[in-house]
Each structure stands twice: as structure tokens, then as C-alpha cells.
N, C-alpha and C positions, 0 to 999 in steps of 0.2 A: 374542222375547218375547210372553207371553200376556197377554192383558188377561181379567181374573178379576173377575167382579161377586159383589158379597157380600151375601146374604139374609139379615138379621138384621145388617147393618154397626152399631149401636147396641149389642148386646149384648156381654159380654166378650169371646167368641170372635171375633166380628165385629170389634172394635176390634182384638184381636190379631193378625187376619189382615192387617187393613190397614198395621199396624203392619211386618209380615214383608213385605208388596210394598211399602210405601215404602222398605226397605232392600235390596231385592233386585232379582232380574234381571227379574222380572214387573210388569206395571202392573196398578193397580187402576183397573176399568173405574166403580166407582160403587158404591152400595149402595142397597137397598130394606129398609123397614122396611114395620111395620104399616100396613096402607092403601097401600103405597108400591106404583109400577106396576113389578111384575117381568118383565112381558112387553117392557116398552123397557127395563130393564137387560139383558134376554136380548140383544137386537137389537147391544147396543154392547159385547159380551162376547164371548170365545171358549171360554169355560168359566164354570159359576156353581158355587159353594160355598155351601150352605143350613144356617144353625145357626139356624133359627128357631124352628116348634113344628110339633108333629104337625098342628095344628089346617090349617095352610096350607101342609101337604107337597103336596095334590093339584093347588091352583094352580101352585105350583111347577114341578112335574113338568110340567105343561101348557104352561107359558110356554118352558120348554127345548126340550120337543118341539117346538112351533112355530117356534122359531127353529133347530132344528136342532144344538145343543148339548149338551155333555156338563154333567152336573149331578153333584156330590159332595155326598153327604147327612151331614151330622154330627148331625143332631138327634136326640134320644133320646126315649125314652118311646113308640116306636112300636108301633101293635097289628099284627094280622093284616092289616086291611083296607089298612092304609098298606104293608105288603109286599106285599100284591098287585096295589096299585095302580105300586109302582115295577117289577113285574115286567113289567107292562102297558108302560110307559114304555121298560122297557129294549129291547123288541123294536125300537124305532125309534132311540132315540139310547144314547151311553154313560153306564151310570149306577153311580156308586162308592158305596154306603151302608156304614157304618163306626159303632160305637158309638165307636171312638177312632183318632183319624188320628195318633198318637202313631209314629214307627217304632218305637220301643223296646218299646210295647204290642202291636205286631204281631207282633214276635219272640219276644216272651213267649207269646202265643197260640200259637204254631208251637211252642215248648219245650212248652208246657203239652199241646198236642196228643201231642206225641213221647212225652212221660211216661206217660200215660194210656193211649196205645195199648201201652205194653210192660209196664204195670204191669197184675197183675189186679183185680177191683172188689172184693179183698179189701183193697185200698187205698183208704181213704176221701178222696174229694174235696173240700175246703172252700175258697170264695172269700171272703175279707174286703177290704173295700173301706174307705176314707174319705174325705169329700169335706168341703168348705166349708160353712158352714152356710145357705147361700142356696139350695143343692141342692134341687129338688120333687120328682125320684124315685128310686126305690130298688127293687132293687139297681141299680146305675148301668150303663150301656151297657156299659161296658167290663168290667163283672163278668159282665155275660149274657154277653160277647163270649168271655170266658177260661171260661165254664161249659160254654159251646157248643162251646168247643174240645175240653173234655175228653169233652163227651157225643159227640161225632161220632168221636172215637178210638175210643170204645167201643160206637158202633153204637147208642145208646140216644137215646130223646126226651127233650130236657131238660125241658120242662115237664110230663113225667110223673115225670120221676126229680129235683125240687127240692125241696128243704126249707130254708125260711127264718121269720124270724121266730118261732124257739122259744121259748116261753115255757111256764112252769108244768110240769107232769106230761107230758111229751111220749111217753115211752116211749123205745125202744132207737133209737138210729138205724137206717134201713133200708139194708141192704146194696144197692152201688150206686148210693146217692142221692147227688146234688151239692147243698152246702149252701150257703147263702149268708149273710154276716151285712154289713149296713151302720152304719156311725159316721159321726155329721154334727159339725161343728163348728170354729170358727175360719174361718181363711183357705185351708186346705187345698187347692191345686189337683188331687192325686189320687193316694192311696196303693192299690196293690192288691197282695195276696199268695193265691198258690194252695198251699194245703196239701196233699199227700198223704200220708195217715197209714196207715203199716202197722203190723204185729206189730214194735214195738220199735226202730223206725226212722221218720224223718219226714225228707221234703224239703219244702222251702219255696220258691217260686219268686216272684220279686217285683219291682216297677219301683214308682220314685218320681218325681213330677211334681215340680220344683220351680219350674214357671212355666207357665202357660198359653202360653206362646210357642212349647213344643215341641208343640204339636197344632197351633197355627197353621201352624208350618213342614211340618209333613206333611200339612197341608190344601191348603196351596199346593202342594207337590210332587205330592199327587196328582189335584191337579185340572189341573196342566200336563201330567201323565202319560197323564190320559184323552182329551187333544185328540189329535184324529186316528184314536182306536181305532174298531174296530166297534163297532154297536149290540150292547150285552149287558150282565150284571148283573157288577160288577168289585167286587173287596174291595183293603184295604191290601196281602194278600199277595201280590196280582196286581204290585203297585207296586213291592215287594221280590222280586219272582220266586220266591216261596217255594212 
């Protein structure tokens, strides 16, 4: 049984993770929220999961590093400087950072990579996502994860080939671009589709999240998997051995 501490325990994901821990084989070591003592939480945990905010990331990395325990980061909206901080912490502890902890989405990203690698850039890639009205960032971390899978497969840089927020007279679609569209409304937990559109044929790979608990179960599995690993940066693909 692993003791897992939750950073952002009062948020939607934090509460879902606590419910999964209460009903499962692992133990909730407690939680920390804004102005909470993450360092103290780390001392009584075997691993931490972080679903708080980008602004809190550095302090959370420092707390996990000081305690010598793994950290799973599910916070979205991270910028270049956040990833640099994760890279630095991963020299000392195991860190798993992901835009989505769902095991189904992890497999979907693998399938997107396989499809994009085998189909030429004359097949256009479009990523469509929808989330609840309260989500504050777009495209979602999952959409970016799926777009990155396609970009990696084709050996291109996602930030240099992204097309999003199309409006007005935009001109023709650039060859090799990866398009993003975001929808917001209601209480949708998460809908993602990757469309590969070729000449007179189209492939759609999709995932539907019916309840936030799927992400919580994946986060718990990922955090438990990290315990005992060597220092380094990991992904959910490592958890599924993909």
C-alpha cells in the first residue's frame, strides 16, 4: 500500500483522486491546497500528485525533491519555464508529467503516433476537443498531447506547425499543419478526436471521458508506478509500457 499525497486536494481532480484512494488499495496521505504546507505533506507521503496550478509548480517540485519522493504532475497550462524546472527536478527524483492521466487517452496518443507516422503529410491532422464550461485553458493539455504525438511521428515541431483559432479569411490550410479546435460548454468531462483527412478518405480516432474518475484512477496508478523508479522524467506511456 502506497501513501499518496494530493496537491490541489480541494479541486475537482483532487477530490476525485481522494475518492479513488478511499475505495482502493492505496492510502491518501492527506492534501495541500493554496498556502498549504506541501513540504510537510511530502514527508508523510510515498508519492505526490499535483493538480494545482502552474504558479505552484516550482514549490511543489522543491518539496518533492527535498523529501526524495516521486511527483506526478497533471497540472495543465505549463509554459517552457515550467518544463525546464521539471527537467531539473527529474535529475534528482522520478517525475511523471502528462496532460492527461487516462489510460485510454494514453493508448489513443500511441495510436495517433502510429497513424501519423505511416500516413504522409498529405493527410491533414486536426485535433478537436470539448470540455466543461469552467475549463480555463485551451487547447486542453490532452489536445496538445495528441498533437505532439502526431508531430513527433512526423519529426516536426508542434509550436511551428500549429493552426488554431481560425476566423475570417485565413487562406488555405498549410501542408503539414496540425490544427486545433476547442469547444466549451455544460459539464463535459472530456471529448477528444484526432481526424486524419486524406484524399477522399478520413480516419477519426476518438476518446470520451464519461466521468472524472477515469483520470483519478490513472493518476493513482501512475503515482504508485513511480515509487522506487530511478530519477528521471516519465510519461503515462511508460506506465503502460508502450
